[in-house]
N, C-alpha and C positions, 0 to 999 in steps of 0.2 A: 682671753685675749680682752676681754672686758675689764678684767682687774689691771692689766698692763695698760690700757687706754687711761684709766683714773691716775696711775700713777707717772706716766710720760707726759707731761705738758708740754703742748704745741706752742711754739712761738706766734704771736699774733700776726695775721696774715692780711696785708692790704691788697684789695683788688683795684687794678688801675681803670680809670675813667677817662672820658674823651679829652678833658683838659690836661693830661698829664702825658709827659715824654714817656712814651712806651717803648722806644727802641733800646734793644740789647745787642751788642756786638760780642761774638765769641771767636775765640781762634783756638786750634786744636794745638795740644802741647807739643808736638811733633813739628807744627807748623804755625808759629805764633805770629806771623806776618799777614797772611790773607784772613781778613776778618768777615765774618757773616752776619749780616742783619738779622734779627727777628724781632717778633712782637711780645713785649712783656705782658702777662696776665696778671700776676700778682706776686708778690715779694714779701719777705719777712727777714728777721734777722738770721735765720738759718738756712735760708734757700730761696729760689724763685721758681715760677713756673713761666714758660713761652711757648709761642707758636713759631714754627720754621717749615719751611717748604719739605715736604718728605724726601727729596732726593738729596737734600742739604742737611738733613737731620744727623747728629751726632749719635754715637753708638752708646748703648748702656754700659756704665762703669769707665766711660772715657774721662779724662780729665781736659778742662777747658779755661782758657783764660778768657774772662769776661768783663766786658766794661759798659755799665750803664748809669742812669742818672736817678738818683734817690728823690723820691717826691718831696718837692719843695727845696732841695739842695742841691750841690753841684755833684759831678761825675765821681764814680769810684769804679776802679779796677782791682780784680783779685781772681783766685782761683776757685774753680767749683767743679765737682763730680756729677756725671748724668747719674740719676738713681731711677729714671723712669722715662720710657719712650713709647708711646702709644699713637697708631695713626687715627686720625680724625676722619671720620665717614662724612664726604663731602656730596654724595649723590644725592639728588633731589628725589623726593617721595613718587613724583610722577613717573621718574624713569623704570623702564624695565630692567629686571635683572639681567637680561642677556644683552642690553644694551651696551655697544662699545664705549667705554668710559676712559679711553687713551687722550681726550682732550680735556678732562676734567682735572683742575687742579687739586693736587693732593698734599696735604699738611698733616704735620705730627705734633702733638704735645709733648714738650720735653719738660721734666722737672730736675731741678739743679739742687745740689747741697753743697753750699760753702764750705771749703776746706780749710780749718783752721782758721777763720775769721778772725783777725786782730780784734780787741777790745774796742779799739776807737771806732773802727768800721762798725762793730755792732752796735755801740752806744749812739753813733750817727743815725743809723738805720731806725732804730728804737725811738729815737726823738722826733725823728721824722714822721715816723706811723703814728706817734700819739699825737703830733699836732695835727695830722691829716684826719684822724679819728674825731677830735674835737671839733675839726672843721666841718666833718660832715654830719656831726651830730648836730652843730648850730643850723646847718642848711636844713637838716629835716625839721627841726623846729619850726623854723621859718617856713618852711612848704607846709608843715601841718597847721600852723597858725593862719596862713593865707587861706587853705581850704576851709578853714572853720569860718573866716571871715566873709568868704564868697558863699559859703553856704547860708550863712545868715543873711545875706544881701540878698540872696536870689529867693529865700523863704520868709522874708521879714514880716509880710501880710500874715502868713500862716501862723507864725510863732506869736504875732501880736494877738491873734484871735485865740490861740491856744493859752497863753497868759491869762487874757481877760476872762475865759471859761474858768479857769483854774482859780482864780482871784475870786470870781462870782461863787463858786462851788465852796470855797472854803468861808467865805462870807455866809452862804447859808446855812453851812454846817454848824458855823458858829451860832447863828442865831436860834437854830433849833436846838443846841446845847444850853441856852440860858433857862434858868427857872422861870415859870409863869408866877402870875401875881397870886395865885391859890396854891402854891408850892409850900408843904410843911416839911422841914428838915427830918422832923421825927417820923413822918408818914409818909412823904412823898407827896405826888398829886394824886388827888381822887381818881378813881378809875374812869378813863373815858373823857377826862377832863385836862389833860395834860396842856393842850393848846385851846383853852377856852375861847380864845378870839375867833377861831374857826368854825365854831359850832353854828349851824344854820338856825337851830331852833333853840331858844333858850326859854 
């Protein structure tokens, strides 16, 4: 299994954020008129993941006609096969197991695999995701820089004191490393007279 994971390369997957158009509509192959709205979770050039009400969820292996918006681009429509359906546990932690949950909304996670997606569609998705990844990297760098500047501003006096002590320590060490007047390159300094200026009795 581990060897298979190394050989099979997974397509880069983009997770939708609050600013993206998350709606995906699907229609079943036998009834491609009635559209069911869902919430997109992520997308790649090979498929997509979405959240849908449990009673409206498609069946495993079912073929769907899907319509969605590629991040930063226009809408796209194609066919996809359901490769995974799993119910999402929506009961709160404080609820008792025996408590009646008939009024709790139930959802399912559905994974789709695009069926023979044309190369033009694949390239459009890959280009859009690449641009999104670059945009996210830029935002992360800007956020990191902002955090650093805020840290420096909040701790500027501590940092100034630290730098002053550091420079003072370097200066003291440099001074102590300099040869004294009685230093002889061949013999070094006489024992106990390395810093003759500090001697109290002469």
